[in-house]
N, C-alpha and C positions, 0 to 999 in steps of 0.2 A: 504494500500500500504506500503510495507516494506521500511524503511528508509535506504538510502545508506550511509554506514560508510566510511569516508575518510581514505585513507591509511596513516598510521603514519610512515613517512620516518625516523624520528629520532629513534623511537623504533626498526625499521627494522635494521638500522646500528648498534645500540647498541646490538641487538641480535647476530650480526655477530662479535662483538668486544670482545668476551670472548672465551678463549681457550677451556673451558669445553663444551660450546655450539657448537663450531666448531667441536669438537671431536664427539659430539652426532650426529650432522648433517652428518659427515663423516660415522659414523656407520650405520645410516639409509640408506644413499645412495638411491637406488631404491627399498628398501624393508621395510617391516613393522616389527618393533622390539619391543619385550616385555621389559618393564623397568628393569626387573630382569637381563637381559643380559648387559644393560648399567652399572648397579651396579657392576657386576662381572668383566667386561672388563676394566672399568675405575678405579676400586678399590676405589670408592668414596661411602660415605654413601647414602642410598636411599633418605633421605629427601633433600640432596643437589642436586641429580640428578633430583628429582621431581620438585624442584624450577626452575632449568634450563629448564626443559621441559615445565613447565608452562609459562616461559618467552617466549620460542620459539612459543608456542601455541598462546599467546597473541599478538605476533608479526605477526601472520598470515603465518608462514612458516612451521608449524607442526600441524598435526591433531592427535587426540587421539580416540581410540575405546576401549571400555571395553568388555571383553569376560570373564564372570564369575568374578574371582578375579584378572584376568590379565589385565593390561593396555598395549595396543599396540600403537606405535607411528610411523608416517610416514611423509615424507616431502610433503608439498603441495606448489605449486607455488603461490606466492603472486599475487593479482589481478592487480597490477601495472606492466606494461610491462618492464619498466626499472629495477625495483626491481627483477622481475623474471629473467631477463638477468644477473644481478649481482649475484643472487643466483646460477644460472646454472654455471657461470664462477667460482664462489667460490668453488662449489662442484668439478668441474674439477681440480681446482688448488690443492684441498686437496688430490685428488687421487695421485698426484705426490710427496707428502710429505712423507718422510721415517717414521716419527712417526705415521702418519695417516695410512700408509700401515701396520704398526705393529699392530695397533688397529684392522684393518680389518682382519688381519691374526688370531688374538686372537678370534675374533667373529666367524670366520669360524671354528676354532677348537672347540669352545664351542658349536656351532650349531651342529657339527657332533658328539660330545661326551658330551651331557648335564650332564650325571651322574658324569663324571670326574670333572666337574666344580660346583658340588652341585646345578645343575639346573634341576635335574631329575624331570619330571612332568611339567616343564615350556614349553610353546609353542615355537617351534623353529621359528626364524625369517623367514618371508615369503616374497620372492621377489614379486613385483607387477605382474611379469609374472607367479607366482605360485610355483617356486622352492625356496628353502632356499639358496643353493649355488651350484656351479658346482660339488664340492666334494660329496655332498649329492644326486646328480642326479642319 
């Protein structure tokens, strides 16, 4: 019988308490994004991005999937109802922030023109519904 792991509230709030991690969550939104896009959009070194993604994974708000050499990340709702509600509200709040909107706009441009951003060959972000973005539809 699998052992039930308790939800770590402190780690959850610490995950939300960092601007880089909030930017990553904002970029993921309702889509799965390859780590290479995070590096390009945030202009941060890949090891830093990977550390923040690992923190989000360990906090139970992000899952990862490997496809060949590419790592894809997406948001998963925490098992705790209160934490899931806080995460949904935080994501909604981020959508209204001008800096976060600018990050999303850069992601859309990179998604639609990967060669221009030195991302040629990288898998485009995929919305949970199957499309990358409205511009690519």
